[in-house]
C-alpha positions in Angstrom: -34.3 -26.4 -5.3 -33.2 -22.7 -4.9 -32.2 -21.7 -1.4 -31.5 -18.1 -0.5 -29.4 -17.1 2.5 -28.5 -14.0 4.5 -31.8 -12.3 3.7 -34.9 -11.8 5.8 -38.3 -13.1 4.7 -39.5 -9.5 4.3 -36.8 -8.8 1.7 -36.9 -11.9 -0.4 -38.9 -15.1 -0.4 -37.8 -18.6 -1.3 -38.7 -19.5 -4.9 -39.0 -16.0 -6.3 -36.7 -14.8 -9.0 -35.2 -11.4 -9.9 -33.5 -10.8 -6.5 -30.3 -9.0 -7.5 -30.9 -7.6 -10.9 -28.4 -6.0 -13.2 -24.9 -5.0 -12.0 -24.9 -7.3 -9.0 -22.5 -10.2 -8.5 -24.4 -13.2 -7.2 -22.3 -15.8 -5.3 -23.6 -19.4 -5.2 -22.8 -22.9 -4.0 -23.9 -26.3 -5.3 -23.1 -28.5 -2.4 -23.6 -32.0 -3.9 -21.2 -31.1 -6.7 -18.6 -29.4 -4.5 -19.0 -26.3 -6.6 -18.8 -22.6 -5.8 -19.1 -19.7 -8.2 -20.3 -16.3 -9.1 -22.6 -15.0 -11.8 -23.3 -11.5 -13.1 -25.3 -9.5 -15.7 -24.0 -6.1 -16.5 -26.5 -3.5 -17.9 -26.6 0.2 -17.1 -23.1 0.1 -15.6 -21.6 -1.3 -18.8 -23.6 1.2 -20.9 -22.1 4.1 -18.9 -18.5 2.8 -19.3 -18.8 2.2 -23.0 -20.8 5.2 -24.1 -18.5 7.6 -22.2 -15.8 7.0 -24.8 -17.9 6.2 -27.8 -15.8 3.2 -28.7 -16.3 1.5 -32.1 -18.5 -1.6 -31.6 -15.6 -4.1 -32.0 -13.6 -2.3 -29.3 -16.6 -2.0 -27.0 -17.2 -5.8 -27.2 -13.7 -6.6 -26.2 -13.7 -4.1 -23.3 -17.1 -5.5 -22.1 -15.6 -9.0 -22.0 -12.7 -7.6 -20.0 -15.1 -6.0 -17.5 -16.9 -9.3 -17.0 -13.7 -11.2 -16.3 -12.4 -8.5 -13.9 -15.7 -8.5 -11.9 -15.9 -12.3 -11.7 -12.3 -12.7 -10.6 -12.0 -9.5 -8.5 -15.2 -10.1 -6.5 -13.6 -13.2 -5.0 -11.1 -11.1 -3.1 -11.5 -11.5 0.7 -9.7 -8.2 1.5 -9.7 -4.6 0.6 -7.8 -4.2 -2.6 -7.8 -4.1 -6.4 -8.0 -6.7 -9.2 -6.5 -5.3 -12.4 -6.9 -6.9 -15.8 -4.7 -5.5 -18.5 -3.8 -6.7 -22.0 -0.7 -5.5 -23.8 -0.7 -6.7 -27.4 0.5 -5.8 -30.9 -3.0 -5.7 -32.5 -5.0 -2.6 -33.4 -6.6 -2.9 -29.9 -3.3 -2.9 -28.1 -4.5 -2.3 -24.5 -7.6 -3.1 -22.4 -7.7 -2.2 -18.8 -10.5 -3.2 -16.3 -9.9 -2.2 -12.7 -12.1 -3.7 -10.0 -11.8 -2.3 -6.5 -13.5 -4.1 -3.6 -16.2 -4.4 -2.6 -17.7 -3.3 -6.0 -16.2 -0.5 -8.0 -15.3 -0.9 -11.6 -13.6 1.3 -14.2 -12.3 0.4 -17.6 -10.9 1.8 -20.8 -9.4 0.6 -24.1 -6.6 2.0 -26.3 -6.7 1.3 -30.1 -5.3 2.5 -33.4 -8.2 4.0 -35.3 -6.5 3.6 -38.8 -5.6 -0.1 -38.3 -8.9 -0.8 -36.8 -10.8 0.8 -39.6 -8.9 -1.3 -42.2 -9.7 -4.5 -40.4 -13.4 -3.6 -40.0 -13.7 -2.7 -43.6 -12.4 -6.1 -44.5 -14.8 -7.8 -42.0 -11.9 -9.1 -39.9 -13.2 -8.3 -36.4 -12.5 -11.6 -34.5 -11.1 -10.9 -31.0 -7.9 -12.8 -31.9 -7.3 -10.5 -34.9 -8.1 -7.3 -33.0 -5.9 -8.1 -30.0 -3.0 -9.8 -31.9 -0.2 -11.3 -29.9 0.9 -10.3 -26.4 0.0 -10.9 -22.8 -2.9 -10.7 -20.4 -1.7 -9.5 -17.0 -4.0 -10.2 -13.9 -2.8 -8.2 -10.9 -3.9 -8.4 -7.3 -3.0 -5.2 -5.3 -3.7 -5.1 -1.6 -2.5 -1.5 -1.3 0.4 0.4 0.1 3.1 -1.6 2.0 2.2 -4.9 0.4 3.6 -6.7 -2.6 1.5 -7.1 -5.7 0.7 -10.6 -7.1 0.6 -10.8 -10.8 -0.3 -13.7 -13.2 0.7 -13.5 -16.8 -1.1 -15.4 -19.6 -0.1 -15.4 -23.3 -2.6 -14.0 -25.8 -1.7 -15.6 -29.1 -5.0 -16.2 -30.9 -7.0 -17.1 -27.8 -10.0 -15.1 -26.3 -10.1 -13.5 -22.9 -12.4 -16.3 -21.8 -9.8 -18.9 -22.8 -7.0 -16.9 -21.3 -8.9 -16.7 -17.9 -9.2 -20.5 -17.9 -5.5 -20.8 -18.5 -4.8 -18.4 -15.7 -6.6 -20.6 -13.2 -4.8 -23.7 -14.5 -1.4 -22.1 -14.2 -1.8 -19.9 -11.1 -4.4 -21.4 -8.8 -4.5 -25.0 -10.1 -8.2 -25.1 -9.3 -10.6 -26.7 -11.8 -12.4 -23.6 -13.1 -14.9 -23.0 -15.8 -15.9 -19.5 -17.1 -18.5 -18.4 -19.6 -18.8 -14.9 -21.0 -21.3 -13.3 -23.4 -21.6 -9.7 -24.8 -24.4 -8.3 -27.0 -26.5 -5.3 -27.7 -30.1 -5.4 -26.6 -32.4 -4.0 -29.3 -36.1 -3.3 -28.4 -38.6 -1.5 -30.7 -38.7 2.2 -30.0 -35.8 2.1 -27.6 -32.1 2.9 -28.0 -29.7 0.1 -28.2 -28.2 -0.9 -24.9 -25.1 -2.9 -24.1 -25.4 -6.1 -22.0 -22.8 -8.6 -20.8 -23.0 -11.6 -18.6 -20.7 -14.2 -17.2 -20.5 -17.2 -14.8 -17.5 -18.6 -13.1 -17.6 -22.0 -11.4 -14.9 -23.7 -9.4 -14.6 -27.3 -8.2 -13.6 -27.2 -4.5 -14.0 -30.6 -2.8 -12.7 -31.1 0.7 -10.5 -34.1 -0.3 -7.4 -32.6 -2.0 -6.8 -35.7 -4.1 -10.1 -34.9 -5.9 -8.6 -31.7 -7.2 -6.1 -33.4 -9.5 -6.2 -32.2 -13.1 -4.1 -33.1 -16.1 -1.2 -30.7 -16.4 -1.0 -28.2 -19.3 0.5 -29.9 -22.4 4.3 -29.9 -22.1 4.3 -29.0 -18.4 6.7 -30.6 -15.9 3.8 -32.6 -14.4 2.2 -33.6 -17.7 1.1 -37.2 -17.2 -1.1 -37.4 -20.2 -4.8 -38.2 -20.5 -4.8 -41.0 -18.1 -5.0 -38.6 -15.1 -8.5 -39.2 -13.7 -11.1 -36.4 -13.6 -13.7 -36.3 -10.8 -17.2 -37.2 -12.0 -18.7 -34.2 -10.1 -16.4 -31.9 -12.1 -17.3 -33.6 -15.4 -21.0 -33.1 -14.5 -20.4 -29.4 -13.8 -18.7 -29.0 -17.1 -21.6 -30.7 -18.9 -24.2 -28.6 -17.2 -22.4 -25.4 -18.0 -22.2 -26.6 -21.6 -26.0 -26.4 -21.8 -26.0 -22.6 -21.2 -27.3 -20.7 -24.2 -25.3 -17.5 -24.9 -28.5 -15.5 -24.6 -29.2 -16.8 -21.2 -26.2 -15.0 -19.8 -27.4 -11.6 -21.0 -31.2 -11.8 -21.2 -32.8 -9.4 -18.7 -35.7 -11.8 -18.4 -33.4 -14.6 -17.3 -32.0 -13.1 -14.1 -28.9 -14.6 -12.4 -31.0 -16.6 -9.9 -33.3 -18.0 -12.5 -30.3 -19.2 -14.6 -28.8 -20.9 -11.5 -32.1 -22.6 -10.9 -32.3 -23.9 -14.5 -28.8 -25.3 -14.2 -28.7 -26.8 -10.7 -32.2 -27.3 -9.4 -31.8 -31.1 -9.4 -28.9 -30.8 -7.0 -30.1 -27.8 -5.1 -28.3 -24.4 -5.4 -27.6 -22.1 -2.5 -27.6 -18.4 -3.6 -26.0 -15.7 -1.4 -26.7 -12.0 -1.2 -25.8 -10.1 -4.4 -23.0 -7.5 -4.3 -23.7 -4.3 -6.3 -21.0 -3.2 -8.8 -20.9 0.5 -9.5 -19.3 2.7 -12.2 -16.8 4.5 -9.9 -13.4 5.9 -10.7 -10.7 6.5 -8.1 -9.4 9.7 -9.8 -9.6 13.0 -7.9 -8.2 16.5 -8.1 -6.1 15.9 -5.0 -4.6 12.7 -6.3 -3.6 14.3 -9.6 -2.2 17.3 -7.8 -0.1 14.9 -5.7 1.4 13.5 -8.9 2.1 16.9 -10.4 3.8 18.0 -7.2 6.5 15.4 -7.9 7.2 16.8 -11.4 10.5 18.6 -12.1 10.5 22.2 -13.4 11.1 20.9 -16.9 8.2 18.4 -16.7 5.9 21.1 -15.4 6.9 23.3 -18.3 6.3 20.5 -20.8 2.9 19.8 -19.3 1.8 23.4 -19.6 -0.2 24.6 -22.6 -1.8 28.0 -23.0 -0.8 28.7 -19.4 -2.7 25.7 -18.0 -1.9 22.1 -17.1 -4.8 20.0 -18.3 -5.2 16.4 -17.3 -8.0 14.1 -18.4 -8.6 10.7 -16.7 -8.4 7.9 -19.2 -11.1 5.9 -17.3 -13.9 8.4 -16.6 -12.9 11.2 -18.9 -13.1 13.7 -16.1 -11.0 16.8 -16.9 -8.8 18.7 -14.4 -7.1 22.0 -14.9 -4.2 23.4 -12.8 -2.3 26.7 -12.7 1.4 25.9 -13.1 2.2 28.5 -10.4 0.5 26.3 -7.8 3.4 23.9 -7.8 7.0 24.1 -6.5 8.7 21.7 -8.9 11.2 19.2 -7.5 14.8 20.0 -8.3 
């Protein structure tokens, strides 16, 4: 059974598929299994972000994964704010940033060493763990001015972003959580290649708190070993998610709602209104001007080239030019 809510009969009808489409986060609930989650397929939005920088394919795949994780986690915020995913590692792809602003704005970029990357690609060593190397994944929640940021740190030492996201929930929220991510290029005859990515995040949220017990991470203070019981509903959720084929997460013919029906129709799945995610950057001429106005005279001089201060946004590649005479440098 697929139940839709918060929509009029004129907009959508029970039993039809293809409600939200690409670039929409679709929240859902499976009541009998005490599960809630979100699912998304990224299409044109992802293409725009990746093609803007013309990243090598290996880098583009990593950044696409970062975008999926940022959207799935950031779309859960119940307040106006930002969710920022950032990696800092010693590999050739030493930084990934995906910045999600509520209710649905995404921007992202990657930094990499072209020479080191080319060497690894020539050797066929393009596994995510190799490209990222060792370092950290920082997940930051920012509610804006006059509030304190919350940040969770996960080690990246040979694990994927998907694995690191699971560890984050175990360490920071201690909520049984499963996440699945897939990225690929869609190739159709006579059409240009297009990037697609998809993901699903499911959390086990029963009303009885004792049902949330999970084994601690190995070596943790509360590590009680494998004898800690795991709820049968959570085991079933994990088993169902294990049946997802990678292509189902990205196939445009398997929309988010159709995939949810395939997984949970025996229990009944409640699907809520999809939230659109847009390729939107928060940079602006006024914002950059405000930064430059805080520069010292020496910094203004160092930033000037050929009589102009040129600034390019790393996210959207928008270029801004300023006349140094516009500023009164701070002493």
